[in-house]
N, C-alpha and C positions, 0 to 999 in steps of 0.2 A: 247563276250560282251553282257550284259543283256539289255533287251528292255527298252524303256522309260516308265516313269510313271508320273501321274499327280502330280503337286506340292502340298505342304502343304497349308492348308487354311491360311488366313491372320493372321499375327502373333500377339500374345498377349502382345504388348509393351505398353508403356505409352499412346500413342495416336494412337495405331493400330486400324485398321478399324473393327468396330463391324459388326455383321450380318453374317460373314463367319464361325465363330467358331462353330464347330459341323457338318460341312459338311463332308461327307465321301470323301475319296481320292482314287477313283478307278484308276487302272493302265491304261496306254495308249497303244494302239497297242498290241504287243505281250507280255506285262508285265505280271507278275503273275496274275492269276485270283483272283479277290477280294475274300477274305476269309469272308463268311457270318457272322461268329461269331465275328470276329474282327471289321468288318464294322458296325455291329449292336451296339456293345459296344461303338465304336467311335461316331456314330451318336447320341446315347442316352446321351452322355456326361460322360460316365463311362470311363474316360481316364486311370485310374489305371488298370481296367480290360483289356482295349485295349492294354496297354503297356505289360501286362503279356502275352496276346495272341500273340502279335507281336514277343516277345522274344522267345516264343515257336516255332513260325514259322521260326525264324532266325536259330534256332538250328536243325530244322527238314526238311528244304527245301534247295534247291540249290540256293536260292536268299537271302543269309544271310545279305548282306550289305543293300539291299532294306528294309528288315524288321527291321534291327537294326535302320535305320533312322526313319522308321515309329514309332518304339518303343520310340526313343528319343523324337520325336515330341509329342507323347502322354504323356510321362513323364513330359515334360515341361508344357503342358496344365494342367496337374494334380498338378502343383506347386512343382514338385519334381526335382528341378534343378540339384541336385547332381547325381541322377540316369540318368538324361538326358545327362549330360556331360560324365558319365562313358560309357553309351551306344554309344554315338558318338565317343568316343575314340577307340571303338572296330572296327569301320568301316575302311576298307582299301581303301583309295581314289584311289590308282593305279588300283584297280579292277573295278572302276566305269566307266560307259559310259558318254557321253557328258552331257546329261540331269541330270543324277545322280550326276555328279561332281558339276554342278552348284547348284543342290539342297543341296548337302552336304556343300558347302561353305555358302549358305544362312543359313542353320541350325547352323553351327559353329558361324557365326557372330551374329545370334540371341542369342545363349548361352552367347557370350561375352557381348552383350548389357544388357542382364538380370543380369549379374554380374557387370555392370557398367564399363566394359572395352571397351570404345568406340574406342580407337586407334587400338586395336587389331581387333575389328570388321571391322573397315574401311579398314585395311590392307587386310583382306580377301575379302571384297566386291570389292576392286580395282582389284582383280584378276578374278572376274566373267566375263565371256564372255557375256556382256549385249545384244549384237545383236543376241544371240542364245537362249534367254530365251523364255519359253512359256508365254502366257499372264498372267497366275496366278503368275508365278515366277517373271515377270517384276513388278507386283504390290508389291510383297513382297520385291523385290530388292530396289525399291524407298522408300518404307516405312522404311526399315532398314537403308538406307542411311540418310533419314531425321532424324530418331531417333539418329543415331550416331553423326550427325552434331549438334543436339540439346544438347546431352551430352557434346560435345566438346565446346559448347558455340558459334558456328558459326550459328546464327539464320537466316542470309540471305541465306546461303547455304541450311539450313534445309527447309526453305520456298520454295526454288527453286525446291528441290526434290519433294515436295508435289504438286507443280504446275504441274510438269511433270506427277505425279501420277493421277491427277484429271481426265483427259479424259479417263483413263483406267477403271474408276469406273462406275457402273451402278445402284447400290442400293442407294436409297435416303439417308438412314441413314449413309452409308459409305461416300457419297459425303459431307453431312453436317459436319461430324466429320473431314474430311480432310480440309474443308474450315475453320473450327474453329481452326485447328492446324496451318494453314498458317497465319491466323490473329494473333494467340497467339505468334508465333515466331517473326513476324514483329513488333508487339507492344512492344517488349522488346528492339528494336533498337532506338537510339536517332534520333530526327528529322533530324539532320544534315546528318546522314548516309542514311536515307530514301531519302533525297533530292539529295545528291551527287551521289548516286549509283543507282538511278532509271533508268531502261532502257527506251528508248523512246517509245511513242505510236506507234503501238497498242500492245506492248508486254504485255502478261498476268501478269507476275510478276510485271512489272511496274505499271499496273493498281491496283494490290493489295497494292503496296507501296504507291501509291497516295491516295487510300482509307484509309489506315492506318493513314497517316498524317492528313487527314481530321478528322477522328474520334478522334484522340489524341489531336488535337490542336484547332479546330474550336469551339468557344463557342456555346451553344445551340441556341442562337438567330440567328446565321448565318448558322446553320448546314443544314437546309432544302435546301437552295439555293445552297450550296456547293455540296451536294449529288446529286441534280438534274443536276448540271453541270457535275459531274463525270459520271453519267449515260449516259448523252448525248455523252461524249467523249469515253466511253467504253460500247457501247450498248449491246454487246453479252458476256460480261464478266461473268465468273462463279460465281462471288460474287453478281451479280445483282439478284433481286427478293427477295425471302424469307430471305436469309441470310442478305442481306443489310437492310431489314426492321427490323430484329431482332437487328442487331448491332446499327442501328440508334436509336432504342428504348432504348437500354442499355447505349448509350453514355452519359457520364457525371454523371453516378450514382454510379460508383464504385471507389475504390482506383486505380489510374492510374499512370504509370511511367510518370513523368513530367520533361522535360529538364529544365536546369537552366534558369531563367529569366521569366518563365511562372507563372501564378497564382497558388496558392497551390491546391493540388488535393482535390476532393470532399471526404468527410468522407464516409466510406463504409456503404452500406445499410445492416442491419443485415440479416443473412440467414433465410429462412423460417423454421419453425418447421416441423418435419417429417409429411408427408401427408397433410400439410397445402396448401390451394389454394392461389396463389398470388392475391393480391388485384389489381383490375383493375386500370390502370393509368388514371387520369382525362384527357379527351381529349381536353377540352377547355383551360386548363392552360398550359403555356410553362414551360419547366423544369427550376428549379432555377439556377441562374448563379453560377459559382464556388465561394466558400466563400473567403473572404479576412480576414486578421488578423493572429493571432499566429498559428503556426503549429509545428509539430515534423519533422525535416529533417532526411532523411535516406540516407546515402552514401553507395551504394553497386555496385560491378562490374557487371552491367547489360549486358555487352558484354564481349567477350573474353573468355579465358579458365576457368575463375572462375564464369561465368554466371550461370551454373547449381547450384553451391553452393549458389550463391546469391538468386536464385529463391526459394530455400528451406527456407532460412532465411526470405525472403519476405513473403512466404506463412504463416510461423509461426506468423509473426508480424500482418498480416492482420487478421488471425484467432483470435488472442488475442484482436485486436481492435474491431472486431465484437462482441466478448463476453464481452467487458468492459461495465458495466451498468452505468458508470458515465456519466450523461447528459452533463457535461462540457468537455468531452474528446476532445482533439485536433485532427484535421485531420493529416494524414501522407502524406508526400511528398517524393517520391522516386527519387533519382538523381543518374545518372551513374557516379561512381567514376573513371571510365576509360576515361572519356571525356576530361580530362585536368588536370591541377595542383590541387592536393587535397587541398592544403591550400586555393587556390582561390575559390574552390567549397564550402568549409566550410564558408568562409567569405561572399560569395554570399547568402548562406542560412540565415546567421545571418542578413544580410542587408534586406532581404525580410520578416523577421518576425519569424524565427525559435527560439523557446524558449529552445530547446535542440536538440542535433544531435546524432543519432545512426549510428555507423560505423566509419571508413571504416572497411572492412573485411580483407584486405590484410595487412600482418604484416608490410611491409615496409611503407605503407601509414599511419598506426597507429604511427609508429616511427617518421615519418615526422611531423605529427600534434603535437606529444609530444615535439618535439624539436623546434617547430615553434614559440615559444613565447606565448604571452597572448591569451587565449581562452575566448572570452566574454560570451559564453554560454557553459554549461557542455557538454562533449562528452562521450558517452558510446562506446568505441572502441570494435570491435568484434574479437580481436586477442590480443596477448600479445607480446610486442615488446622489450624483453630483458631488458636492463638497462634504456631504455628511459622512462622518467617520466614527468608528468605535473600535477599540483594540480587540474586542471579542467578536466583532462582526466582519465576516469576509464577504465581499461583494463579487458575485459571479453572475454573468448574464451574456446574452447574445447581442452585444453592443453593435448597432449598425455603424457607429463612428469608427470602431476598430476595423470593420470590413472595408469602409471607404479608404482608410489609411493603407491597408494592405493591398487593395486593388490598385490604388494610386502608386504605392511603392513598387508594384510589379511593373507598371508603365515606366517609372523612373529607372528601374533596374534594366529595362529593355532599351534605355537610351532616349526616351521621349522627354521633351521639354515644353512643348507648346500644346495646350489643351483647349478643346472646345467642350462644352457641357450641354447635355440635353436631359431635362428632368421634368417630372409631372408638376403641374401647377397646383400643388397641395402643400399644406404646412410641412409634412414630412419631406417632400421634395425640396422645399426651400431650406430646411434644416440640413439636408445632405449636401446641397449646393454650397451653403455657407461653410460647412466643415471641410469639404473638398478644397474650396478656394483657399482657406487658411492654411491647410496642411500642404497643399501643392506649392503655394508661394513660399511657405517656410522651407521647403526642400530646395527652392531656387527656381521652380518652374514658373511659367507664365500662363495666364488664363485669358483667352480671347473671347469669342462669342459664347453667350449662354442663352439658351432658348427653352421655353416651357411648352408643354403639350397638355392636352386634356386627357387625364388618366382614364383608361378604358373607353376612349372615344372611338369614333368610327373612321376618322380621317386624320392621319398624322403628316400628310404630305406637305402642308404649309409650314409646319414647324421644322421639318427636316430641310426643306428647300431654303428657308430663311437661315438656318444654322450653317448650311454649306455655303451660303452666300456671304457668311461672315458678319451678319447684322447683329444688332443688340449686344454690343460689347459689355462685358461684365462690369467694367469700370472705365472711366474716361482717362486711362493712363497711357502715356506715350509708348510704354513698353509692351502693351498688349499686342500679341502677334496677329498679323493679317491672315495668316494661314495656320493650320494646326497639323501636328504629326500624329495626333490621336484624338478620339472622342471619348469622353467619360459619360457613359449612359446610366441614368438612374431609372430603373423600370422593373416591373415584375415580368414573369415569363410571358403572360398573355400580351402585354404591350410590346415587349421586346421582339416577339415573333412577327409583329406587324411593322415595327419601326426598322429593324435591322436590314431587311432586304432593300428598303428605300435608302437607307443611310450609306450602304456600301456599293451602290450601283450609280451609274451616271457620273455626276460631278464628284461624288464621294468615293468612287471606285478605288479600292486599294487602301483606304484609310483604316488603321486598326481601331477597334472599339474595345474598351475595358468597362467592366461593371462589377457590381457586388453580387452576393449570393441570391438576391431577390430574383435574378433572371433564371435561376435553376429551381424548378419545381420539386426536385428530389425524387420524382417518379419517372422512370424511363419512358420516353415518348419519342423514339427516333424519327418517326415520320413528321410529327409536328415540329420537332426541334431541328429539322433540316434548315428552317429559316434562321436559326441561330448560328449556323456554321461560321467559324472564324472568331466568334465572340470570346474574349478572355475574361474570366471572373475568378473569384476566390470564394471558397465555401468550406463547410465542416468536413474533415477527412472521412467521417462515418458515411457520408453520402457519396463522396467521390471514390471511395474504395469499398463498395458494398459487400464484397466477399471476405473482407478482413475483419477479424474480431470474434471468430468462432460463434458461440451461442448468442453473443450480443451484436453481431454484425447486422447491418441493414438488411442483408439477404435473409438472415435467420429470423429477423423481426418483420419480414415483409407483410405478414397478415395484420400486424398492428399498424404499419404504415398505411395499408389500404383502408383502415378504419379511421384514419386521422385526416382532417381537412388539410390540403396542401400548405396553407399558411402556417400550420403548426407542426409540420413533420420534424423540423430541426429541434423542436422542444423535446422530442423523445430522446435525442442525443444529450440535451441538457439534463434530463432526468438521469440518464446513465451516468454521466460525469458527476452529478450532484451526489449520488450514492457513493461512488467510488472515491471521491475526493475527501470525504470526511476523515479517513485515517491518514491522509497525506497533508493535512493542513499544517500540522506542527512542523513537519520537515520543510514545507514550502516557506514557512516563516523564518525558520532558523538558517536555512541555506539559500541565499539569494540566487545561486547558480543552478538550483535544482529545477528540472523541468519534468512535468508529467504529461505523457502522451495520452490524451483523452479523445473521446469521440468528437468533441467540438473543436479540437485543435491541440497544439502543444501548449500546455498551461504553465504559467509562472505567476509569482505574486509580486505585484508592483506597489507603489506608494498608496497609502490609505487602505491597505489590505484589499486592493482590487486585483482580481485575477485577470491576467492578460492572455488573450488567445492568439496563437500563431496558426493561421489557416493554411490550406493547400490551394493551389491555383490550378485551373484547367482551361482548356479551349475546346469549344464545340467543333467536332469533325464528324461528318456523316450522321449528324443528329445525336451524337453521343459526346459527353464530356471526356476528353482525353487529358489525364494529369500532366501538368507542367512542372510540378515540384512544389516545395514548401514556399509560402509567401515570404518575401523579404520584409523584415521589420526595420524601417528607416526612421531615424530621428532627425527632425528638421535642424539644420545647422544654425538657424537664427530663429528667434521667437516668432511664432506665427502672427500675422497681423490680426487686429481685432476684427470681429465679425462686422460686416457692413450693416 
């Protein structure tokens, strides 16, 4: 069994602790002697160079697993998630000792979280022997669990993990970031949850929950006395001191999540220009009270499994509000759509002064509002609810069926007729296969072989080989082609990076491959995306043209993208468009020819008040998506066949 070694530095997750990135990671006890060249590269921040050196050491030393893990860590720090996962897959966990096994589980969960797979990460973390961790590993363990709970929408559990992490930290910057993360998680919870689930004094988490309730609900006029009372009750609490002073100064100035029944949230303060100094706050004047009057209500699932998606939409709406130059713009009030009956929540907003409502995000809640009768103020729903319709409800969302149609339309526009399909063996994969088949045959195309693969599996070769051999025809029809002039691939970025190199070599050499936006993570990764070269897909213009859009471009909002799990990045663009579409709805309805150029696509209003998106297409070249132009919108010449 190999000797122990020191754990990796604090992980680069959304709210991971700064200040540790760049430390060298020497071995413990009888572990391999630190390699001077590798450690120097690592300390200097040349993680790609360190990764190459660690790979060499893995091949030339007797400590292959140790150095493979070090190489995977360096690759992940370099932003090369694909190589990091490949290197981690080479590690044989059965050959690891106790410390190494714990470290390997932490590394695997970290890779899962970076890919947005929180449940898989949590399953691995649950197997870690927490009582056997080194101090550095324990910090990483609680940071990872907090991030996993955050992605899963369990904000209370996320805050609890960070409360446990707090006493383990010694650097001021790391402590401050951890405190901010605790407050950020708790501030997303309704007041009722904070009150009902607050542990009794002197519990530290209970103190955080009490403080969060004060900062969220107490008006500025009573804030000083409420905070003084809190400090008396929790005299040694980690939030006391500089953090409390900062939060007290910020209270009441930003867009806040506001439970039903409270006054509308304060309109956001515009962000500072780059390098600008903040203006000093006047000391003699109290903060203005929350405004009354009209506002825009926003119904989002701020708790529960959809909370991370809601947070991305919310971030986009707030950014658009900041950038709106209209002096008469209305404040936003965010309400938790999971707190009760959605119809009652809508009516409450209307009674309190909402002039329009954005949301809900969940399809079933959109359908409930659509079927609920009269809607006194217009609603911009953030999903599409099948046949449910209401004249005052506009249905807007990132429909994957629209993406399938436009990617398929691009293939038809390129002269393709005979398709093979490769999709994951999941309900979503089957849904996309069914829609592609109906749409493609409606255009006049033919579908030959259809093959399924195991999503996020380890080996795709059998599925690819069978597809290229033309087995498993989609239907026993004589017209099914024996060969294809393109493959329609349904996959996310991680699976596509493994599948595509096998698909376009050997027997499949030269065959074009088309796909939807799911193959595009939205975060530039040229090294990992080399494996996607040649792939054609369609996606939201906001991500394909990241430098276009001034203050609301993807480039300008990169810090928010970095904090958002990859699966939800496009929902920031949905939030941008949701805010900016409100004044355009009447024109879209009155003028069927009107088109609005949005972040999610060129938008028009179709039947049933459903917004249609026209995407842009791109092709991966040298690991980067190169634009091909706007996606063609093709209407089937004949009714599409019924779903099989």
